[in-house]
C-alpha positions in Angstrom: -26.1 5.6 -6.6 -28.9 3.1 -5.9 -28.8 -0.6 -5.2 -31.4 -2.6 -7.1 -32.8 -6.1 -7.2 -33.2 -8.3 -10.2 -36.1 -7.3 -12.4 -37.9 -9.3 -15.0 -34.8 -9.2 -17.3 -32.3 -9.5 -14.5 -29.4 -7.1 -13.7 -27.5 -5.2 -16.3 -24.1 -3.7 -16.8 -23.1 -0.7 -18.9 -25.0 2.3 -20.2 -28.7 2.3 -20.8 -30.1 5.7 -21.6 -28.9 8.1 -18.9 -28.2 5.4 -16.3 -25.2 3.0 -15.9 -25.4 -0.4 -14.3 -22.4 -1.6 -12.3 -21.6 -4.5 -10.0 -19.4 -4.3 -6.9 -18.7 -7.3 -4.7 -21.6 -9.2 -6.1 -24.1 -6.3 -5.4 -25.8 -4.6 -8.4 -26.0 -0.8 -8.5 -27.2 1.8 -11.0 -26.3 5.4 -11.1 -27.1 8.3 -13.4 -24.5 9.6 -15.8 -22.6 12.7 -14.5 -23.5 15.9 -16.2 -20.7 17.7 -18.1 -19.5 20.7 -16.2 -18.3 23.8 -17.8 -17.1 25.3 -14.5 -13.4 25.7 -14.2 -11.8 23.7 -11.3 -10.7 25.8 -8.4 -7.0 25.8 -7.3 -7.9 23.7 -4.3 -9.7 21.1 -6.5 -6.7 21.0 -8.9 -4.3 20.4 -6.0 -6.6 17.6 -4.7 -6.7 16.0 -8.2 -2.9 16.1 -8.4 -2.5 14.5 -5.0 -5.0 11.7 -5.8 -3.4 11.0 -9.2 0.2 11.0 -7.8 -0.6 8.7 -4.9 -2.7 6.3 -7.0 0.2 6.0 -9.5 2.8 5.5 -6.7 0.8 2.7 -5.0 -0.4 0.9 -8.0 2.7 -1.3 -8.6 2.3 -3.0 -5.2 -1.5 -3.1 -5.1 -1.5 -6.9 -5.0 0.7 -7.0 -2.0 -1.4 -4.3 -0.2 -4.5 -6.4 -0.7 -3.3 -9.0 1.8 -1.6 -6.5 4.2 -4.4 -4.9 6.0 -5.7 -6.8 9.0 -9.0 -4.9 9.7 -10.9 -3.4 6.8 -13.8 -1.1 7.4 -17.3 -1.9 6.1 -17.5 -1.1 2.4 -13.8 -0.5 2.0 -10.9 -2.4 0.6 -7.3 -2.8 1.8 -6.2 -0.2 -0.8 -8.8 2.2 0.4 -7.4 2.0 3.9 -3.7 2.4 2.8 -4.6 5.1 0.4 -6.4 7.2 3.0 -3.5 7.0 5.5 -0.9 7.8 3.0 -3.0 10.7 1.5 -3.2 12.2 4.9 0.3 11.4 6.3 2.8 10.9 3.5 2.1 13.6 0.9 4.2 16.7 1.2 3.8 19.9 -0.9 7.0 21.1 -2.6 7.5 23.9 -5.1 3.9 23.8 -6.2 3.8 20.0 -6.6 3.7 17.0 -4.3 6.2 14.3 -3.2 6.1 11.2 -1.0 7.5 11.5 2.5 8.8 7.9 2.6 9.4 8.0 6.3 5.6 8.3 6.8 4.5 6.0 4.1 2.9 2.6 5.0 1.7 -0.4 3.1 0.3 -2.6 5.9 -1.8 -2.1 9.0 -2.1 -4.6 11.8 -1.4 -5.6 15.4 1.6 -7.9 15.2 4.7 -6.6 17.0 7.5 -5.1 14.9 11.2 -5.8 15.4 13.9 -3.2 16.0 16.3 -3.0 13.1 20.0 -2.8 14.3 21.8 -3.0 10.9 20.9 -1.9 7.4 23.6 -2.0 4.8 24.4 -2.8 1.2 27.5 -4.6 0.1 28.5 -6.4 -3.1 25.1 -6.3 -4.5 23.3 -7.6 -1.4 21.2 -5.9 1.2 21.8 -7.0 4.7 19.3 -6.3 7.5 19.6 -7.4 11.2 17.0 -7.0 13.8 16.1 -7.7 17.5 12.9 -9.2 18.7 10.7 -8.6 21.7 9.8 -11.5 24.0 7.6 -14.0 22.4 3.8 -13.5 22.6 0.7 -14.2 20.5 1.6 -11.1 18.5 5.3 -11.9 18.3 5.9 -15.5 17.1 9.1 -16.8 15.7 7.4 -18.1 12.6 6.0 -14.8 11.5 7.2 -14.0 7.9 9.0 -10.8 7.1 8.3 -8.8 4.0 10.6 -6.1 2.7 9.8 -3.4 0.2 12.3 -1.1 -1.5 11.7 2.0 -3.7 14.5 3.7 -5.7 12.5 6.8 -6.8 11.4 5.1 -10.0 10.1 1.7 -9.0 9.3 -0.7 -6.2 11.0 -4.0 -5.4 9.3 -6.4 -3.0 10.7 -9.4 -1.2 7.6 -11.2 0.1 8.0 -13.5 3.1 11.8 -13.4 2.6 12.7 -14.4 6.2 11.2 -15.5 9.5 11.2 -13.3 12.6 13.3 -15.9 14.4 16.1 -15.5 11.8 17.0 -12.0 13.0 18.9 -11.5 9.8 18.2 -11.5 6.0 20.5 -11.1 3.0 18.6 -9.9 -0.1 20.1 -10.1 -3.6 19.6 -6.8 -5.3 19.1 -6.2 -9.1 21.7 -4.1 -10.7 19.8 -0.8 -10.6 19.3 -1.1 -6.8 23.0 -1.8 -6.2 24.0 1.7 -7.3 21.1 4.0 -6.6 19.6 5.5 -3.5 16.6 3.6 -2.2 14.2 3.5 0.8 13.3 0.3 2.6 10.2 -0.8 4.6 9.4 -4.0 6.6 6.4 -5.8 8.1 5.4 -9.2 9.4 2.5 -11.5 8.5 1.3 -14.9 9.7 -0.7 -17.7 8.2 -4.0 -16.3 9.7 -3.6 -13.1 7.7 -2.6 -11.0 10.7 0.1 -8.4 9.9 2.2 -5.7 11.6 2.0 -2.1 10.6 4.8 -1.1 8.3 8.1 -0.1 9.8 10.3 2.4 7.8 13.8 1.0 8.0 15.7 3.8 6.3 17.4 5.1 3.2 20.6 3.9 1.6 22.5 6.3 -0.6 
């Protein structure tokens, strides 16, 4: 793929002959159309395609939250690129010829803020209760850091963005009906008003 500058007719988008014009982050590129391959994919390629498709589908529902949950993004990458790469490497487990997500190893945020230690994680009368302990205050551990909680019940995500402050040391979250009865996993991280975040903490699973 080549970057190009405006010509006499300016940039273009779409297909023209055997090239395609695209724009990414305000930069115009053009690339040739891929040739149709008649070669059958190898078993390794098929597995890779399955992993890519599964992880993409799994992360898509919370893509907007992920966009603001990565503190340092590499050149030419997006927050989703960073999160996808780590989960692809760490959170995918092969089972019975397929793939599943190892929720204990999955993350949705990357940053340097300090995490808390969760001391209680329980569900009662349709509400999720979480208690935690904080480390001594520091520039990376302020009382006003906002806590976000993400749940997944095997079918869908449920996010509580900025649901409590670090100083609260407790949160009570009202659960929708399907989360009051089903098994789900829970994660937590912090953020501040300068877009700093903590790396995701896996809290646990409630059955």
